[in-house]
C-alpha positions as a Markdown table, in Angstrom:
| # | Residue | x | y | z |
|---|---|---|---|---|
| 1 | Unk | 0.0 | 0.0 | 0.0 |
| 2 | Unk | 1.6 | 3.3 | -1.1 |
| 3 | Unk | 2.1 | 6.0 | 1.5 |
| 4 | Unk | 1.2 | 9.6 | 1.2 |
| 5 | Unk | 4.8 | 10.6 | 0.6 |
| 6 | Unk | 5.1 | 8.1 | -2.3 |
| 7 | Unk | 1.8 | 9.4 | -3.8 |
| 8 | Unk | 3.1 | 13.0 | -3.7 |
| 9 | Unk | 6.3 | 12.0 | -5.4 |
| 10 | Unk | 4.4 | 10.1 | -8.0 |
| 11 | Unk | 2.6 | 13.3 | -8.9 |
| 12 | Unk | 5.9 | 15.1 | -9.3 |
| 13 | Unk | 6.1 | 17.2 | -6.2 |
| 14 | Unk | 9.6 | 16.6 | -4.9 |
| 15 | Unk | 10.6 | 17.8 | -1.5 |
| 16 | Unk | 12.2 | 20.9 | -3.0 |
| 17 | Unk | 9.1 | 21.9 | -4.9 |
| 18 | Unk | 7.0 | 21.4 | -1.8 |
| 19 | Unk | 9.4 | 23.6 | 0.1 |
| 20 | Unk | 9.1 | 26.4 | -2.5 |
| 21 | Unk | 5.3 | 26.2 | -2.4 |
| 22 | Unk | 5.4 | 26.3 | 1.4 |
| 23 | Unk | 7.7 | 29.3 | 1.2 |
| 24 | Unk | 5.4 | 31.2 | -1.2 |
| 25 | Unk | 2.4 | 30.3 | 0.9 |
| 26 | Unk | 4.1 | 31.8 | 4.0 |
| 27 | Unk | 4.5 | 35.0 | 2.0 |
| 28 | Unk | 0.8 | 35.0 | 1.1 |
| 29 | Unk | 0.0 | 34.5 | 4.8 |
| 30 | Unk | 2.2 | 37.5 | 5.8 |
| 31 | Unk | 0.3 | 39.7 | 3.3 |
| 32 | Unk | -3.0 | 38.4 | 4.6 |
| 33 | Unk | -2.0 | 39.2 | 8.2 |
| 34 | Unk | -1.1 | 42.6 | 7.0 |
| 35 | Unk | -4.6 | 43.2 | 5.7 |
| 36 | Unk | -6.0 | 42.2 | 9.1 |
| 37 | Unk | -3.6 | 44.5 | 10.8 |
| 38 | Unk | -4.4 | 47.4 | 8.5 |
| 39 | Unk | -8.1 | 47.4 | 9.5 |
| 40 | Unk | -7.5 | 47.5 | 13.2 |
| 41 | Unk | -7.9 | 51.3 | 13.0 |
| 42 | Unk | -4.8 | 52.4 | 15.0 |
| 43 | Unk | -2.8 | 55.1 | 13.2 |
| 44 | Unk | 0.7 | 53.6 | 13.7 |
| 45 | Unk | -0.5 | 50.2 | 12.6 |
| 46 | Unk | -0.3 | 51.3 | 8.9 |
| 47 | Unk | 3.5 | 51.2 | 9.1 |
| 48 | Unk | 3.5 | 47.7 | 10.7 |
| 49 | Unk | 0.9 | 46.5 | 8.1 |
| 50 | Unk | 3.0 | 47.7 | 5.2 |
| 51 | Unk | 6.2 | 46.3 | 6.7 |
| 52 | Unk | 4.5 | 42.9 | 7.2 |
| 53 | Unk | 3.2 | 43.0 | 3.6 |
| 54 | Unk | 6.6 | 43.9 | 2.3 |
| 55 | Unk | 8.2 | 41.0 | 4.3 |
| 56 | Unk | 5.5 | 38.7 | 2.7 |
| 57 | Unk | 6.4 | 40.0 | -0.8 |
| 58 | Unk | 10.1 | 39.4 | -0.1 |
| 59 | Unk | 9.5 | 35.8 | 1.1 |
| 60 | Unk | 7.4 | 35.0 | -1.9 |
| 61 | Unk | 10.0 | 36.8 | -4.1 |
| 62 | Unk | 12.6 | 34.4 | -2.8 |
| 63 | Unk | 10.3 | 31.5 | -3.8 |
| 64 | Unk | 10.1 | 33.0 | -7.3 |
| 65 | Unk | 13.9 | 33.2 | -7.5 |
| 66 | Unk | 14.1 | 29.5 | -6.6 |
| 67 | Unk | 11.5 | 28.4 | -9.2 |
| 68 | Unk | 11.0 | 31.2 | -11.7 |
| 69 | Unk | 9.4 | 29.0 | -14.4 |
| 70 | Unk | 6.7 | 27.5 | -12.0 |
| 71 | Unk | 3.3 | 29.1 | -12.7 |
| 72 | Unk | 1.9 | 28.2 | -9.3 |
| 73 | Unk | 4.7 | 30.2 | -7.6 |
| 74 | Unk | 4.0 | 33.1 | -10.0 |
| 75 | Unk | 0.3 | 33.0 | -9.1 |
| 76 | Unk | 1.2 | 33.0 | -5.4 |
| 77 | Unk | 3.5 | 36.0 | -6.0 |
| 78 | Unk | 0.6 | 37.8 | -7.8 |
| 79 | Unk | -1.7 | 37.0 | -4.9 |
| 80 | Unk | 0.8 | 38.2 | -2.3 |
| 81 | Unk | 1.3 | 41.5 | -4.1 |
| 82 | Unk | -2.4 | 42.0 | -4.5 |
| 83 | Unk | -3.0 | 41.4 | -0.8 |
| 84 | Unk | -0.1 | 43.7 | 0.0 |
| 85 | Unk | -1.8 | 46.4 | -2.2 |
| 86 | Unk | -5.0 | 46.1 | 0.0 |
| 87 | Unk | -2.9 | 46.1 | 3.2 |
| 88 | Unk | -1.4 | 49.5 | 2.3 |
| 89 | Unk | -3.0 | 52.8 | 3.3 |
| 90 | Unk | -4.8 | 54.4 | 0.3 |
| 91 | Unk | -3.0 | 57.7 | 1.0 |
| 92 | Unk | 0.3 | 56.0 | 0.1 |
| 93 | Unk | -0.2 | 56.2 | -3.6 |
| 94 | Unk | 3.3 | 55.3 | -4.8 |
| 95 | Unk | 3.6 | 52.2 | -2.7 |
| 96 | Unk | 0.2 | 51.0 | -3.7 |
| 97 | Unk | 1.0 | 51.6 | -7.4 |
| 98 | Unk | 4.2 | 49.6 | -7.1 |
| 99 | Unk | 2.4 | 46.7 | -5.5 |
| 100 | Unk | -0.3 | 46.7 | -8.1 |
| 101 | Unk | 2.3 | 46.7 | -10.9 |
| 102 | Unk | 4.1 | 43.9 | -9.3 |
| 103 | Unk | 0.9 | 41.9 | -9.0 |
| 104 | Unk | 0.1 | 42.5 | -12.7 |
| 105 | Unk | 3.6 | 41.5 | -13.8 |
| 106 | Unk | 3.5 | 38.3 | -11.7 |
| 107 | Unk | 0.1 | 37.5 | -13.2 |
| 108 | Unk | 1.3 | 38.1 | -16.7 |
| 109 | Unk | 4.4 | 36.0 | -16.0 |
| 110 | Unk | 2.2 | 33.1 | -14.7 |
| 111 | Unk | 0.1 | 33.3 | -17.9 |
| 112 | Unk | 3.3 | 33.5 | -20.0 |
| 113 | Unk | 4.8 | 30.4 | -18.3 |
| 114 | Unk | 1.7 | 28.3 | -19.1 |
| 115 | Unk | 2.0 | 29.0 | -22.9 |
| 116 | Unk | 3.9 | 26.7 | -25.2 |
| 117 | Unk | 7.6 | 27.7 | -25.9 |
| 118 | Unk | 7.0 | 29.2 | -29.4 |
| 119 | Unk | 4.0 | 31.3 | -28.2 |
| 120 | Unk | 6.2 | 32.5 | -25.2 |
| 121 | Unk | 8.9 | 33.7 | -27.6 |
| 122 | Unk | 6.3 | 35.4 | -29.8 |
| 123 | Unk | 4.7 | 37.1 | -26.8 |
| 124 | Unk | 8.0 | 38.3 | -25.5 |
| 125 | Unk | 9.0 | 39.6 | -28.9 |
| 126 | Unk | 5.7 | 41.5 | -29.2 |
| 127 | Unk | 6.3 | 43.0 | -25.7 |
| 128 | Unk | 9.8 | 44.1 | -26.7 |
| 129 | Unk | 8.6 | 45.6 | -30.0 |
| 130 | Unk | 5.8 | 47.5 | -28.2 |
| 131 | Unk | 8.3 | 48.8 | -25.7 |
| 132 | Unk | 10.6 | 50.1 | -28.4 |
| 133 | Unk | 7.7 | 51.6 | -30.4 |
| 134 | Unk | 6.8 | 53.5 | -27.2 |
| 135 | Unk | 10.4 | 54.8 | -26.9 |
| 136 | Unk | 10.5 | 55.8 | -30.5 |
| 137 | Unk | 7.2 | 57.7 | -30.3 |
| 138 | Unk | 8.4 | 59.5 | -27.1 |
| 139 | Unk | 11.6 | 60.7 | -28.7 |
| 140 | Unk | 10.0 | 61.8 | -32.0 |
| 141 | Unk | 6.9 | 63.5 | -30.6 |
| 142 | Unk | 8.3 | 67.0 | -29.7 |
| 143 | Unk | 7.8 | 69.6 | -32.3 |
| 144 | Unk | 8.7 | 69.7 | -35.2 |
| 145 | Unk | 7.1 | 66.3 | -35.2 |
| 146 | Unk | 7.8 | 63.9 | -38.1 |
| 147 | Unk | 4.8 | 63.1 | -40.3 |
| 148 | Unk | 4.8 | 59.4 | -39.5 |
| 149 | Unk | 4.7 | 60.1 | -35.7 |
| 150 | Unk | 1.8 | 62.5 | -36.2 |
| 151 | Unk | -0.1 | 59.8 | -38.1 |
| 152 | Unk | 0.6 | 57.1 | -35.5 |
């Protein structure tokens, strides 16, 4: 009769993968605790909540460093950043924007990792092309503007 450990290894979850998942889950838990701390209503608790959320993001970020091509870890990183966003005081715009951008990037990375290899390369190429088109339009938009930039 197979044990639970053998069943887990049959699925493909090695002890290293389980450790990374556990680490990312701890980061999510830190961010969730930060949300609870944020809504206690004490003025100084905002700093503690943000610090707890940032610690959670760092813990999950270390899990992403250990397994960057694992979509589950990327989804957990997106969840951690999103929870950290809600744990931050709304008056702290720059910190909240950073956390929202990090959540979006982690979610996009998770979706990108799920795609087949050729589609991944195509998507990254389109992102790079879009980025350089934005740079080109920014440097050619001051007056006198070239005709092509004005048409675009």
